[in-house]
N, C-alpha and C positions, 0 to 999 in steps of 0.2 A: 775467361778464365781465373782470373785473380778476383774478381769481382766473387766471383761465382763460390772461389774455396771461402775467400773472409766471410759472405753467407753461412755456408758450413758451419765453421768454425764455430760462429756463433748461435748458433741451431734456429737460422731463420729457413725458412722456404725463401725459392727463389727464384718467382717467374720473372719472364724475360723482360717487363718495366722494370724490377728490382735489379736486375742485374745491371741491367743498360742505366739506374741511377746509381748503383755502384763502381760503375765503372767512370761514369762521369765525373763524380765526385774522386775517384781514385787519380784522375789528371789532371782534375782543376787543383787539388790538392799537393801536386808534384813539389819537393823543396826546392829551393831556390838553387842552391847548390850543384842541383841537376842541369839548371839552366846551362848552354855553351857559354865559352870564356868567350869575349868579345874584345877587342884592340879600340874602340871608338871614345876621341879622348874629346875633351870640352871644346878646346879649338879648333877638332872637324864641325861641331858641331854647329858652331857658332857658326862657322861658313856653308854652311848647308843648310836649307829651306827645309820646313817640315813635308812637304812634298817630298822631296829627293828624296828622304831617311826614308819614308814610306815606300817608294820606288824601289831603293838601293838596299834595303835589309827586311831582310823576313820579320815575323811576331818575334818570333823565339829570341832575335839577335837584339830585336827593340827592349823586349822584355828584362836581357841578360846585362843591355847596358841601363837600365833602369836599376834594375837587383843592385847595380856596384854602387849606383850613388844613392840608397838606400832612399827609392825611390818607390811608389806602389805599382807594378806589376799585372795588375787586373786592367784591362782596358783591350780596344780593338786597336789598330795598327796607328792611328791616325792620332789617338788621343794617345798614346806610349809617344810617339815622336815628338805631339804636343810639348806633352810631360817633357822632355828632353830639352827642348830648346828652350824652356822656360826656366830649366836650372841651370841651362849655361852662361844665361843672358845675366843670373844674377850676380855670380863669386866676384868678380872685379865692384861691382858695389856696395855689396857687401864689406871686402876688405878695407876699401875706405872709409865705409861707417867705424866698423874694428877699429879702423886707429885710430879714428877721430875720437870716438870712445874712451879708449885704451889713454891717447894722452890726458882727457881731460880729467878722466879718472884718476890718476895719476895725478896732476895739478891739482884736485882737489881735497888728496891726501895728507901731499905736502904740507898743505897750509891749515888743516881742518882735525883736528882729533878724530882716530875714530869710535864710536862708543857704543858697543856692541847690544850694551844690553835697551839701549834707545833702538838699534834697527829693529833689535828683537820685538819690541812692543808695538813698533808701528804699523796702525793698520793696512789691511790688503786699500791696493789700489785699485777704483771701479771708474774706466772711462769710454768714452768709448771713439772706435778706430775707424777712420779713411777706407773704403774698400768697395767694392762695384768694379765694373768694367769701363766708367766715364772717369777722365780725369777732372780734377778740379777745376769750376774754372769762379772769377767772381760775379758771376751774372749768371748762372744756374743752377741742377741740383747736383750739390756734391753728397753721393752717397758717404754715411757714417755704418759703424758697426759696434751693437751694443756690447758684444765681447767675442774673443775669441778673433780669430782671422792668422792670417799668415804667421811662421817664425818671423820673417822679417818687417811686418808690420805691427806684432808686438814687440819686438827690439826696437823699433822709433818709437813705439809708445812709452817704454819703461825711460828712454834719454829724453821723453818732453816733458815737461813743467808739466802740474795737476794743477788740476784749476777747479773751483765751491760747487762748479756747473753755470748755468746759461750759457750765453751763445758766445761769449767774448775773448773766452780767454785761451791759454797758449794748447790746455790739456782740456779734451769733453766730458766731464765727469759722467758717467753711464748712470749714477743716481737711481732713483727706482728702488731695489733691495728689498725690504719688507714694507717699506712703502708707494712703491711703485708709482714714484711722481716724474717728472719730468727726465729723459733719457741724455738731456746735457744739452741739446739743440738752442733751448730758451724761445722756442717755438710755442703757443700754448695750443700747435695741430699735427700734428706726426703720425708719419706710418711708419712703424718697427713690421720687419720681412721674420718672420716666425719659420717657415720653410718656403722653399722656394724651389723642390723639387718633384716631377711626377710619378706617377703610376704607384710609387712606396719609397719609403723612406730609405737613406743611407749614411752614411756615417757625414760625407762630404754635401747633403742636400736632403731636409727633412721633408713631410711630405706634404702638400698644399694648406697654408696658415698665414693669413695677413693680418694685426691689429693696426686697428688707429687711435691713436688718442685724442678726446676731446677736454683737455685743461686735465681734470684728474681718475678721469672714467674712459675706460677700453670697451670698445669695441672690435668684436674678434668678427673676420670672413673668413668661410669653413676652418674647419677644425679637424687635419690630417691625423693619424697616430702620430705619435710624438712630439705633440705640442704643448706635453706638459714639461719636457724637457725645456723644447725652447723658452717655454718662459721662463724657468728657470735663467737660462742662460742669457736670454736680454732684459734679466731685471723686469719686469712685468709681473707686478702684484696681482696673482688672478683673485684675489677678493675683491680688486677694482672692476672687475671686466661686470658691464653691466648689460650689456649686448650680445645676440652672438647671428651673426648671418650664414643660413649652407648655400649655395649656389646650387650646387644640385647631390640626388643621391649615391655618384661615386663612392669607395669606399676612403680613397685617399684624400677625399673632402669632407670625409661624417665620421669614419673609426671613430678618431681619438673623441668625439661626444660626449658619453656615456664618464670614461676614464677623467676626463676634463670638468664636468661635472664634482666628481667625489672630491677632485683637487682645489676648487673652487671652494666648495661647504667648508673646509678648515679654516680658511681665512677668511669670509665672507660673515659678514654681522648678522648673528640670527634676525635682527629687528630692520634690515636695511628690507628695499621692498626687492619685488620677486623681480628676478631676470627676465627678459624675452630673448627669444629664440626662434627666429623663422626661417623659415625652408619651405619645399615642396610639401604638396600633400605628402601622408604617408612617415612623414618627420615623428609625429606624434607615437606612432604605433611601433616603430622604429625604437624611439626612449625605451616605452614604457615596456616592449617588450624583454629588449635587456637589461633595464635594470629591472623587470621582477627576476629573471631568468639568472641574474648573480648575486640577488640578496642585496643589494647595495640598499644600505639604511644611510650612510654619511652624505648627506644631497640638501644644494640647496634649492631653497623658493623659487622656482622659474614657471612660466607662461609661458606654452609654446603654439608660435599663430601660423596657420599654414597658408599658403599659394594655391589655390585650386584655379587647375585651365591652364597651366602652361601646357605651350604647344608643344609637339615634338614635331622642328620645322628639317630635322635633319631624312631626306625623303630618298635617299639608297638605304635605310637602315629601316626593320622592320618594328613599330609601337615596342615601346617595352608594354609587360603586364601591366594590368593596375594596378597598382599600392595601394593595400590596407589604409583605409580613412578613419581613423579614430576620434570620435566626439569631442570638441572642447572641453565638456562641463563634466567637473570632478568635484570629487569634495574638501573642503582645505583643511590643508593640515600644516603642523610645524616643518617641515622639510616636505620637498619635492614637487612634482607638482602640483601649482595651484589650479584653482579656476579661472574664465575669462581670455582664455584662448580665442584669438582669434579666426573664423574660414575667409580667409581677403578673395573677395573676386577685382579680373582685371576692370578696366576702366572703358570706357566706346573706344578709348585709342589702344587695345591692350597693354597699360602699363597697371600697375600696382602703386598705389598709396600706401605706404604702410607706417611712417608715425614722422608727428613735427615735436621735439621736446626743447625747452629752453636750452639755450648756453651762451656762455660769455658774453658779451659786448652787442651783438647783432640780434639777442634776444630769442631766437631757435634758431634750428638744423633739423631741414625735413630729407627725409628716406624716402626714394622711391622703387623701382622692381621694373624692368622688363625684359622680356625672354631672348634670350640667345641660341643659333645655330650649335648643337652638338647631339651627340648621339642617344641624348637620354631629355627630359624635357630640366629646362637650364633656364636661370634665369643671371644679370648683371645687377648689381647694385649701385646707386648713385646716391651721396651724400650732400646735400646742397648745404649751405650756409646762407638766411637771409641776408638781404642787403642792409648794408650799416649806414650809422650818419657821419659825415663829412668830418672830417678831420680840422682839431680848433689849427687857426693859423698864429701863433703863439708871437711870430715874428711884428704881425699887427698890432698885438695887443697890449706885449710886453711896455714898451715905450709908454701908450697911453698910462698903465699902474704903477708906473714908477715915478711917470711926472704927476701923480697923486699919491706918490708913497705918504706925505705927510695928512693928508686930510683925511686920508684911510685910515689911517691909526687914529686922528682925533675925533672922525663924526662916524666911522663904521667900526671901527675896536679893530682894525687888520692891521694885524702888524704888520705880515708879508705878504707884499701885493700876490707873489704868484697865487697865494690861497683863493684868489678869484678867479682864477682861471676856470676850476671847476663850475663856478656859475656863470660864466662867459660860453662854454663848450655846450652847456644846456640848453641857450637860449633858444627857441627856432629862429625860420626864416626870416620871419616878419616881427621877432619881439627883440627887443634891443636895450641897451642899461646903457642909464647916464651916472656918469664919476661926479666927485665933487665940483670938480671944477667946470661943469658943464658938459664936456666932452662924450658925445652919446656910441658906443657900440652897439652894430645893429648884427644879427647873427647873420644876414647873409650876406656880409662883409666875412666876421672873423670865423664863422667855419664852413669849410668845401662840400663839395654836391658830396649826393650821398652816394657810397661805396659799394659795388657791388660784392656779393658774399663770396665765398673760396667752396669748391665744386670738385669731390672729387671722384672718379668711376671706376670699381673693381669688380669688373666683369667676372663669372665663372669659365671652366673651358669652351671655348669656343674655335667654328669654323669662318663664320657671318656673325657678325655683332650689328647689322645696321638695324632691327628693331632697336637700340637701342639710343640711334642717334639722336631722336627726338629729346631727351631728356639729360643725355648725358654732351652735349654740342657746348661746345665751348670750353671742357674741364679744364681745372688748370693741373691737377694730374687723372691719368690712362693710367690705368694695370689692368696689362693685357697677357694673359697666356705666350710663349713662343715654345712649342714644343720640340720644334726639330728645326735644324737649322742646314741650309747648303754651302756647307765650307770645304772650294775642291782646292783649295791651299793648305787642305791638311788631308789631301786625300778623297774626299768625295766624287762621283760622279755619276752621270747618269741627267744631270744640268737640272732647273733650279723649279723647270716646269713642272715635271713630273714628282720631285720631291711635294710641290705643293697640292699636287691632286690628292699624292698620296696619303700626305699628312688630314690631309681635308675629309678623305672617306672615312676619315678615323676622329672626325670629329674636333681636331685641333688644328692651331696654326704654326707659319713661321716667323720668326722677325719684320719679311718683308709684308706678310699678312696685316700683323701687328702695328707695323708702320701705315699701311694704308689705314688701316680703320683710326689713327690719331692722326692722321692728316683731315680726312674726311671731318672728324668731328670736330676740326681745330682745334685740339689737345694743345694745351702749352709745354706739358711734359710727359713724357713717355717712362713708364716698369714695368721692363720685363721678368717675367715669370715663368714659372711652372717647364722649367725646362729637362728633359730628356737627362737619365744621371748619365746616359753620354756626354754632358760637359758638365767638369769637374768645376766649381768655381775658383779652384789653385791653376789652372788654365788661364793664364791673363789675359793671354794672346790671342786665345780663341775663343774669350768673353769679350774681348772690345770687339774683336771681328763681328760676334754678331748684336751687339750694340750702333755698330758702324751700318751694315747694313738696313738695318731697322729706321735710323735715323735718316738717313738716305733717302729713303721712300715716304718717309713722312715731313720729309722737308724742316727738322729742327736741327738748331743747333748739336752736333755732338756731345756737348755736354747737358743737353736735359733729355739723353735718354737713356737709363742704365738699365746695366742686366744686374739680374736682383744677386745677393747671396743670404744665404739662413744671419739671422741677425742683424742687417740693415736698416739705418734709419734714414729716413727724408721729411724736415722739419717742408711743413705746408705753410708758407706766410700768405700775409695778407696780399692781395692781387694789386693794391697801388702802392707798396711797399718796393723802395728802390734796392731792398736790403736779399742780399743771395741767399735761396736756399739751402744754407749751409753755414755749420759755424763762421764768425769773424776772420779769427784767423785758422786753417789747418791745424791740427795735435803734430 
């Protein structure tokens, strides 16, 4: 009745569907003041588990308890209960931190004069913050966030010293900005989570997108809606995006691509080489129609390479209708699509060889793709660094050089013996260098054995990734979706097996399914992403439970499995380095 009255007052026709929609909106828009009163105290919350709260209280009572604490009142009973539990666990720690900060501030103000003009002129500080579901460890993946994070994390960051960048300071500078360089870990290869949500973007999780930084170049994997905003939150310079890889044609993985191209054009040098965009057959037609329909003129130069003959592996779903395929031959122009687009066919083993390009000391990086099982043709991408020369053993070489210091200066004109180290490092295994005193440095003795390169596997949505096992085996980092989770401690019922069947029927995975893939692939670390919006990143306990379930199935240490949140940054160190995949000291 209310819906019909509103529609009549506005002069709208009121078919049944419209009336139902208005009624639904009127219910969801009910003011917080109308929620029932609650006498649920924080001490009661700390004494009760989330499952007990779900059992004892109605959804309206849980919403009222959240509203009285200025928490979000949307979500299921399990989500509301988790939100209340997280809130109740914070006050004591927050109070202790506030007291410590207050005493430190009082001490500082008593010993130093206050300069308001200097404070006003100080530039804003950018830093990366610790986040994610796994606790930091000296030998594991310790997630960072390029910006944002919870209010508690921001307060901790404000109390930490600021570092000028690199990986060893007390605080970690986010870097990037207009330059878009290192986000602060000190690694030459990083993964930046731009969007970790499934289906649609939300205020807490943006749609799927991930950036891989290789020195000063960024490669994007999937471009969901909102990626333009996420790039700015993470200080990733759009003008430095050189390659984009689309896993499949679902909107939450590609709807952001046309708009992103416009943003890239604003910061990319017109003389820069064309960007390379890879994706399933039909991607050219999608971009051409979208950009022509919108009359878009501000575009970078780009080339589209299509992966053809991707099988539809989901047997319970009918194959999707054939996509329009556009030829790769277009006229050259100052902006927009350029000629040279490839139609890539799979090798006999069912995989695609996409590209090999130069990178750092290793010489090259190769990208391959393989199909995965989803409701539409989908691929996973594997980025593999070439093997590298062994590391120099300075502890063996330096004593010999120091012993010849004067002779090196007199005979070779070398004032600093350490400058000879580069020459030694370039020796082949059978080559040698004879010093002035007759000492011989052999390459096989001074330089270690060949080191394998790093391997990162970024899989699209899937319920079975086994076709990728050949190219992803032994990966240093596996990025895998975990759309749905079974959390009985938060009120879930029906059993894990049932949830996994239902999830797989929609072409998706659970944390346990992702963990099983990591175990079969022999992955050294696992990054979970593509979460249902039912799992907000600020529900830390819930996300830890999800990561723990995947770690147990993967048979990995808990610190090697991370539940992604937007703006999270992970450094990818060389496999032979003892340095952990995190800054030397946490911010």
